[in-house]
C-alpha positions in Angstrom: -20.4 -19.6 21.8 -17.0 -18.7 20.4 -14.2 -18.3 22.9 -11.0 -16.6 22.2 -7.5 -17.3 23.6 -4.1 -15.8 23.5 -0.6 -17.3 23.7 2.8 -15.7 23.6 5.3 -17.9 21.8 8.8 -16.8 20.8 7.8 -13.1 21.3 4.7 -13.5 19.0 1.2 -12.8 20.2 -1.0 -15.7 19.0 -4.8 -15.0 19.0 -7.1 -17.9 18.1 -10.5 -19.4 18.7 -10.8 -22.2 21.3 -13.6 -24.0 19.5 -12.3 -27.4 18.3 -13.7 -29.8 15.8 -13.2 -33.5 16.2 -11.2 -33.6 13.0 -7.4 -33.3 13.8 -6.9 -30.9 10.9 -9.0 -28.3 12.7 -7.3 -28.7 16.1 -5.4 -25.5 16.5 -3.8 -26.6 19.7 -2.0 -29.3 17.7 -0.9 -26.7 15.2 0.5 -24.4 18.0 2.5 -27.3 19.5 3.8 -28.5 16.1 7.4 -28.3 15.0 6.3 -26.7 11.7 4.7 -23.8 13.6 7.7 -23.4 15.8 9.9 -23.2 12.7 7.5 -20.7 11.1 7.8 -18.4 14.2 11.6 -18.7 14.2 11.7 -17.4 10.6 9.9 -14.1 11.5 12.1 -11.1 11.9 9.8 -9.0 14.2 6.9 -9.4 16.6 3.4 -9.8 15.2 -0.2 -10.3 16.2 -0.8 -13.7 14.5 -4.5 -14.4 14.2 -5.6 -17.9 13.5 -9.0 -19.3 12.6 -11.7 -17.2 10.7 -13.1 -13.7 10.2 -14.7 -13.6 13.7 -11.3 -14.1 15.3 -9.9 -11.5 13.0 -12.5 -8.9 14.1 -12.0 -9.8 17.8 -8.3 -9.2 17.4 -8.8 -5.8 15.7 -11.1 -4.7 18.6 -8.8 -5.9 21.4 -5.2 -5.9 20.2 -4.7 -3.1 17.8 -3.3 -0.8 20.5 -0.2 -2.9 21.1 1.2 -1.5 17.8 2.1 -4.8 16.2 1.4 -5.7 12.6 -0.9 -8.6 11.8 -0.4 -11.9 10.1 -3.8 -13.6 9.6 -4.0 -17.3 8.9 -7.1 -19.1 7.6 -7.9 -22.3 9.5 -11.5 -22.6 8.2 -13.1 -22.0 4.8 -12.4 -19.2 2.3 -12.5 -15.8 4.1 -11.6 -12.5 2.6 -8.6 -11.3 4.5 -7.1 -14.5 5.8 -4.0 -16.2 4.3 -3.9 -19.9 3.6 -2.4 -21.9 6.4 0.1 -23.4 4.0 2.3 -20.4 4.6 3.3 -22.1 7.9 5.1 -24.8 5.9 6.9 -22.2 3.7 9.8 -19.9 4.4 8.1 -16.7 3.3 9.1 -13.1 3.2 6.3 -10.8 4.1 5.1 -7.6 2.4 3.3 -4.9 4.3 -0.2 -3.7 3.2 -1.8 -0.8 5.0 -5.6 -0.3 5.4 -7.6 2.5 7.0 -9.7 2.2 10.1 -12.8 4.4 10.5 -14.2 5.8 13.8 -17.8 6.3 14.7 -18.5 9.3 16.9 -21.8 10.1 18.7 -22.1 13.7 19.6 -18.3 14.1 19.0 -17.5 11.3 21.5 -15.9 8.0 20.3 -18.4 5.2 20.0 -16.8 2.4 18.0 -14.5 1.7 15.0 -14.7 -0.5 11.9 -12.5 -1.8 9.2 -15.2 -3.7 7.2 -18.5 -2.0 7.3 -21.1 -0.3 9.5 -24.9 -0.3 8.9 -27.3 2.1 10.6 -31.1 1.6 10.9 -34.0 2.6 13.0 -34.7 0.3 15.9 -37.0 -2.6 15.0 -35.9 -2.1 11.4 -38.6 0.5 10.6 -38.1 3.1 7.9 -36.5 6.2 9.3 -35.7 9.7 8.1 -32.4 11.4 8.6 -30.2 14.2 7.3 -26.8 13.4 5.9 -24.0 15.8 5.1 -21.2 15.0 2.7 -18.3 17.0 1.3 -19.0 19.7 3.9 -22.0 20.8 1.9 -25.5 21.4 3.1 -27.3 18.4 4.5 -30.1 16.6 2.6 -33.0 14.6 3.8 -33.4 10.8 3.1 -36.0 8.2 4.0 -34.6 4.7 3.9 -34.9 1.4 5.7 -31.2 1.4 6.5 -27.9 1.9 4.8 -24.4 0.4 4.9 -21.1 2.2 4.8 -18.4 -0.2 3.4 -14.7 0.0 3.1 -12.8 -1.3 0.0 -11.9 -4.5 1.7 -15.5 -5.4 2.5 -17.4 -3.9 -0.5 -18.1 -7.5 -1.7 -20.3 -8.2 1.4 -23.7 -6.5 2.2 -22.8 -3.6 -0.1 -22.6 -5.9 -3.1 -25.8 -7.8 -2.1 -27.5 -4.4 -2.2 -26.1 -3.8 -5.8 -23.5 -1.4 -4.5 -20.2 -1.1 -6.5 -17.3 -3.3 -5.7 -14.2 -1.3 -4.8 -10.6 -2.2 -5.4 -9.2 -2.7 -2.0 -6.4 -0.3 -2.9 -8.9 2.5 -3.4 -9.0 5.2 -0.8 -12.8 5.4 -0.7 -15.9 4.5 1.2 -19.2 3.5 -0.4 -22.7 4.4 1.1 -25.4 2.0 -0.2 -29.1 2.2 0.9 -31.6 -0.6 1.4 -35.1 0.2 0.2 -34.8 3.9 -0.4 -38.2 5.6 -0.4 -37.3 9.3 -0.6 -35.9 9.8 -3.1 -36.6 6.5 -4.8 -34.0 4.6 -6.8 -31.2 6.4 -4.9 -27.8 5.1 -6.1 -24.8 4.3 -4.0 -22.4 7.1 -3.2 -18.6 6.7 -3.4 -16.7 9.3 -1.4 -13.0 9.8 -0.6 -12.1 8.1 2.7 -10.9 11.3 4.3 -14.4 12.9 4.0 -16.5 13.1 7.1 -20.0 11.7 7.0 -22.5 13.5 9.3 -25.8 11.8 10.1 -28.7 13.3 12.1 -31.8 11.5 13.1 -34.9 13.5 12.1 -37.7 11.2 13.4 -37.3 11.7 17.1 -39.5 8.7 18.0 -37.0 6.3 16.6 -33.9 5.2 18.4 -31.1 3.7 16.2 -29.2 0.5 15.8 -25.6 0.5 14.7 -24.2 -2.8 13.4 -20.4 -2.4 13.3 -18.2 -5.2 12.1 -20.5 -7.9 13.5 -21.3 -6.1 16.8 -24.8 -4.6 17.3 -25.3 -1.6 19.6 -28.4 0.5 20.3 -28.8 4.3 20.7 -31.8 5.2 22.7 -31.4 8.9 22.6 -33.4 10.4 19.7 -31.3 13.5 19.2 -27.9 11.9 18.7 -25.7 12.9 15.8 -23.4 10.4 14.2 -20.1 11.2 12.5 -18.0 8.7 10.5 -14.4 9.8 10.2 -11.1 8.2 9.2 -9.1 7.2 12.2 -5.5 8.4 12.7 -4.5 4.8 13.2 -3.9 2.4 10.3 -3.9 -1.4 10.2 -0.7 -3.0 8.8 -1.0 -6.5 7.5 1.9 -8.7 6.7 1.2 -10.7 3.5 3.4 -13.7 2.6 5.0 -13.2 -0.8 3.7 -16.6 -1.9 0.1 -15.3 -1.2 0.4 -11.8 -2.7 -1.2 -12.5 -6.1 -4.0 -14.5 -4.4 -4.5 -11.6 -1.9 -4.8 -9.0 -4.7 -7.4 -11.1 -6.5 -9.6 -11.5 -3.4 -11.8 -8.8 -4.7 -13.2 -11.4 -7.1 -13.9 -13.9 -4.3 -17.6 -13.2 -3.6 
């Protein structure tokens, strides 16, 4: 099981995974104690949430630290992950460029349920086909029968959305994409790209099905059959600090799938 830890060093909040491989190059504790890392922190001109390891650590940080108002520096200490910067930035005296991305809230019957930055998928419990009404663009709702569907943000459209033949969005686009899995009614239903400031209203029609919501790697169940789900842009944004030496690579991450 992954365990997460926090250290405060030189007014910086360091969030990392405690799991250690035998190989010294993957020992984060050694990194945190190194002179190179100390020099890297000394070069920063403000206080950040510095997230080290992989995308699971990243999502943990977003769920638990976003309220402290700090901007994020994410450093990859594993394989190639979409939003993490190469750990080589520690050895370089970088200036940082801010990139802003939207967060989206999930409401159940107008009460906050969860938030996501990557994607959310919604299905009937036990992965059965289900029927629901969906309302977009403040128009009348229409009925759909699908196995499940995924709502992806631009920074994660290369994940499940792409596997389901959904469109890949530039992660500068201010959009969301809704992509079905195994649409039955109507058949051959395409993905829908909508502006990010549009509300998505979803109502379960088949009352004998509860729902499962998979939100940025976390699964939750809704047992009530008459719940209504709304997906809406949050008033809070994420601000990432990207090293200038990594900017071009960051912009090309849309092709890393």
